[in-house]
N, C-alpha and C positions, 0 to 999 in steps of 0.2 A: 624493416619489412619493405621492399620493394612491391607499389601498383604503377606498375606500365601502363597505362591508359594511352590516349591521345591530350585528355584534355589535362591531365595530370604528371608530372613527371618529377619525383624530388624521391629520395627516400626519407621515410618515416618510420618514427622511433617509435616504440613501445615500454610499457613498465606500466603500474598502478598511477592512477592522482596522484600528484605530489603536493597542490597545494586547496581545498574542498573551495574555497574563498572563487577562486578563479574557475571552478567549475559550476559553479552556482551563477556567475555571472554570465556563466556560455546557455545556460537551462534560458536565462533570462533574454537573449541575446537572440537563442534558438527555437522555442518554442514559442507558437502562437499562442495568444489568448480568447480564453472561447471562451461562452456568452455565458455561462454557470458559474458558480462557484466551485474553483478548484485553488487547491493550496499554492501559496506560496512559498518557496522553498529557499530557506534562509541559512545562512553556514553552522550559526545556533542551532539548528532543526539535524541539519548533517549529524552535529556532531552528536546529538542524541542516536542517531543509527547505530553512529560509528561505536559508540560505548554498550552495543544492546548484547549481553551475556550466552550468545547462544552455543550449541556446544556446533561450531564449526567458525572458522574466519571469514569476517568481511570482505568480499573481493571486488576491485575496481579495476579494471584491465580500463586503458588509455590508449592513445596513437597522439605524438607532439609531432609538429612540423617546427623543426627549426628551433623547440626550448617550448612550442605556443600548443596549447591544449589542442586538438579540433576535433575529437569523438573520443567518446569515455560510455561504460552503463555499468552499473555496482550493484551488485546481490546481497540478501544477507539473510543470514540464516535461521530456518525454521521448523520445527518440528511440527508434524502434523500426522491425524491419524487417515490414511487410504484407505477405505475401501477395509475396515479393520485392524489393518497394518500401519504399524509406525513407519513414518517416513523420514528422514531429512531432506530436503528443499530449498535448494537457493528463489528466495525472492527477487527477481532483477525489477530495476526502475533506474528511472534516470536516464535513460538510452537516448542520446543526444551528438549528432555532430554540428558542427560548424554551420550555416551555409554555404558558406562559398565550398563547399569541400563534398556537396552531395551531387550523389550520383557518379561515384564513383566507387562505389563498394564497399566504401571504410563499414560503413553502418554490420552491412553483412559480412564480414570480419571481424567486426569488435563483438558484433553475440557471439560469433560461435567460441572469437578466444574466451570469455566468459565461461559458455556453455562447457569448454576444454577445462578451464579450469576450479570448477566446481566439480566435475568426473574425477581429477585431481585430486583433490582435496575429501575423498568421500561420501559426494554428495549422494543421495538415489536418484536428484533431478530438480528440476525448475518450476518455476510458477511465474506468469507474469501478469499485467494486465495492458490494454490498448483502448485505447476509446474511440468507438465506433467513426467507423469514415476514417481516420487517420492513415495514414501512409505507411504505421509502424506495425501493421497488422500485416502489409504480406511482406515486409521486409523481413521480419521477427521469421514468421511462417517457412519461407523462404531459406532463410538463412540456417536455422535447423535442418532441413531438408536436405540444405548440402551437408552436414554433416552427419548425412545418414541417420537422423533424428524425426522426431513425430513431435510438433508444438500443436499436442489438437486443443479447442476449441472447446471447452468443460460448460459455460456456462457464462449468462451475459448477465450481470448486472444493473438498475436501478438507480436512483437518486432521490431521497424528497428532499422535500424543501420547505422551509417557513421564515417567516420576518419575526424577530423578538421584537417587544417591547422594552423600550428605555425601563431598565429595572436602577436600584440605587449604583449613586457612585461608589460607591464601598466596594472595595476589592473585594470577593469570596473568599470566606477562608477556605484551604483546600480542607475534603472530608479524608479523614484515612482511614482507608480499607484497609483489611487486614490482608493479605495476600493470599492465605493458607480461604478464607471466603471468598476470593476472586477466584482461586482457582476451583473452588469444590462448585460455583456457580458455571463453571466454562464445562465442568464434565458432566452437567445436565443437560444440558442438551439435547434434541432428539436424534435418538440414537439413527434414526432415519437420513440424516446429514452424509453427505456423501464424505469431505474433506472437513477437519477442525482441525484449529490451531490445538498444542500441548503446550504447557507450560511447566516451565522445573521454579522453584520457590525463587529463584533468584532471578530469573527471565521475568514474573509478575509484580517483584520486588521494581525493579526495575521500570517495570511499565508503567507502575503506581506513581511510581514518585517524579517521572519525567517532568519539563518546566511546561506547563501552560494544561496541564492534564486537572481535570473537573470527573470528579468521579461519586456518586453517591449510591447507598444500599438500602436494601428493605431485611427487616429482622428476620425476616422466613427465609432469606439466603440469595435476593433476585441482585443484581450488578447491573450497571451502566455507566459504562466510563467515554469521555471523547477527550477533545484536544482545542484549545483555542489557540488560533493561528489565523494570518490577515489571509484574503485571496489576494490570487492572480490578475488584479484587476486593477483598472485608472486609479481608484480611490483606496486600493488597498483595504477593501471592504473588512474589521474582524469580525470573524466569523467562528461556529462550534462544531467542529468536526468530530460527530458519534463516534464511535469505533468496534464497544464493546456491549449489544445488547444482549445480557443473559440473564433471561426473567423468564426462561419457563417452568418453573418451580413456581411461582405469582401465579392469582386470580385474575382474569382480566382488571379487574377493579383494582386492585394494586400494583397491575404493570399501568397504568394510567396515573394512578396516584404520583407514582419513584417517576416518572417520567417530568410531572409537573414540576416535580421539587427540583427538579436536575434544568427544568427550560427556566425557572425563576431565577435561580445562580450564573447563569449560564447567562443570561438577560443584562449580567451586570456589565458581562466585558464581552458581549458580541451581537453585531446586529441582525445573523443568518443562523439557521442552526441549517447540518446538510444530516441523512441520514441513508447511510449507503441500504438498497435491498439486497441483501444476498442469499435473500432465500434460508437462513438457519431459524432466525426469529422470525415472531409474530407482529405484524408493522400496524394493526389494527386500530394500536393504542396511538400511533403517528399519526393517521391522518383522522383520528378524528380528534385530535389536539391543532389540526389545523393543515398539519404538511399536507403538499402537493404533489404527484407524483414530476419532477423534471425531461424534461426530453431527453437527457444527455445520457447515452448507456458505454457503459465500461464490460470489454471481454474478456477475458478469464483463459489462458492457456498454459497446460502442464506441458511437461514435458519429461520425459524420464527415458533413463538409458536402455530398461528391459522392461518387460512385461505391466505393457501397458494397462490400464484399464479397459471396460469395455467400452463398444463409440456413442453410447447415451449422453446424452449431457449428465449433469450432474442435479441431483436434486437443490443440493444449498452448497452452499462453503463458510466457514467460519475464518477468516482471515484479512488480514491486516490490509488496506488499500496505500501503498505509500507512491 
């Protein structure tokens, strides 16, 4: 693909990401570290995402200059129920342009390329997150518009955080959570939540056995899961990122008890616990357990090829943040 501008005069080759270790290294050198705990991406973590058994291909279009990776974005298959209808969405993430190549339209072009590949591969649309105040908000929305689509902001998520007191040095034994129980808990979310993730048996099994996963269940059917990962800060702080808060069937007291059980296990391997506030689950047990609201905000954008939802913001969404 030829980009004919005053500041960039070269022929840029396109294709899929060839080497994910190189892609992760580009993220580290291109993304500015934030003040809050955000995940440190590693080749091992990306490898788990690439092994997702969802109904659709993982997409990772990229641009290269003389063989060097300079821009890419990745998309992962997700099945969701959106306003009562089952949809196949591409969860787009890892949007990266090398610093020396910014301002040349590469970001817009690679985003449009990924959207087009998603359409060609049978997805119904795409969804992505952008940190509040980051330039990627305008770039991705503008890219979708240039392709004749609308990337509509549908939700703004907050985060809850608390430090963890050091626990035993003994590594927590993974708790075997039945995939059927997990799927049942996910299906019992408040029906008023606008967008909820759907799990096949294979997807649930993959999710529960991922490296670093900590999960815990209540005998009455509540499930909490999260993943231990280092933060992208100078100290590489070990953090526990909660991902699934599936406790709508539990009483308020049982929710608090389940959370405390999980935090005790997480304290053996992490120094900070982070929980997203996505509007699909009761967060009062987190506040009662000493979690405090972070100033960090994350906007969710939905792009559909046709039949977009109404213009009101979503009541909540149950979908992972990658």
